[in-house]
C-alpha positions, 0 to 999 in steps of 0.5 A: 229766376222765373218772370213775375205774373203779370195782372191787370185790374178792372175795377171801377171804384178807385179805393177798391181799385187802388187797394188790389194794386197796393196788394198785388203790387207788393206781392213777391212774384206779381207785377201790376201792368194796368189799371183801368176803370171800364169793361170796354177799357180791357181789351185795349189795355191788354193788348198794350200791356201783355198781362198774363192774368186779369183780375175783372170786377163783374160789374162795370160800366162800359161793359160788364166783365163778362162782356170783357172777358169774352173780348179779351179771350178774342184779343188775348186768348193766353191772358186768364181772367178771374172775375170778382163779384159782391153781387148776390146770386150765382146765375152768371157762372155758366156765362162767365165760364163761357166767356173764357173766364178761369175764376169766380170769386167773391170779394169778400175773399182775404188777401191770401185766398185772392193772391192763392186764386191768382196763382191758380188760374195762372198756373191752369187751374179752374177757381170758383167760390165753393158756395156760388158753386153750390148755388149755381148748381142748386138753382140751374141755368138761368131760363132767361134768353140774352133779350130778355135780360136786356129788357129786364135792365132796361126795366131796372133802368125805370123805362116805360114800355114805349121807351123800352121798345125804341131802345130795342127796335121793337113794337109795344106789343112785344115789349109787353109780350116779353114781359109777360113771357119774363114774368111767367118764367118767374112766377111773379105778378109785377115788372119790379118783382121779375127784376128783384128775382132775376137781380136775387139769383144773379141773372142780371 
């Protein structure tokens, strides 16, 4: 009899994490070896527990699921990563795959689909939600640089230009120039529209 698949779960909503753990803990051939609630706890937990598959929420405190994937790929490159999202938009998919993820699926999938996805990535295949994959092909890659994404995340927190400048170690004029470039790229006229557009495409 083969050894069970060792699974790490990273999810910051306790109810969701408990549901995943309960589901996977009763599935034959699966063993949940770790559960964390922050992205910046994933790599250390993986080093302690040696999982075969990491099930990571895309949107977590401490580090995003994609950032955690990159960290995990450095310390446990043989661990497969399946990212789960409830966020709209498909813009994260290229970054997720570049970081080392083997799968990117939606949380609204059925239990059977989730189990099949875990087995697929464990066997070396790549699993992408079909609708998200189609959306990604239609919308193309994100036009935003990492610096511009950082800027929009600070705008989304409600910070003013002066505070953003301090956070990013820039002058206020440079921040305004960045914002102008971002709004031009997105063909919008306000900061709020820029954030909403970026979030709608999954670029934040």
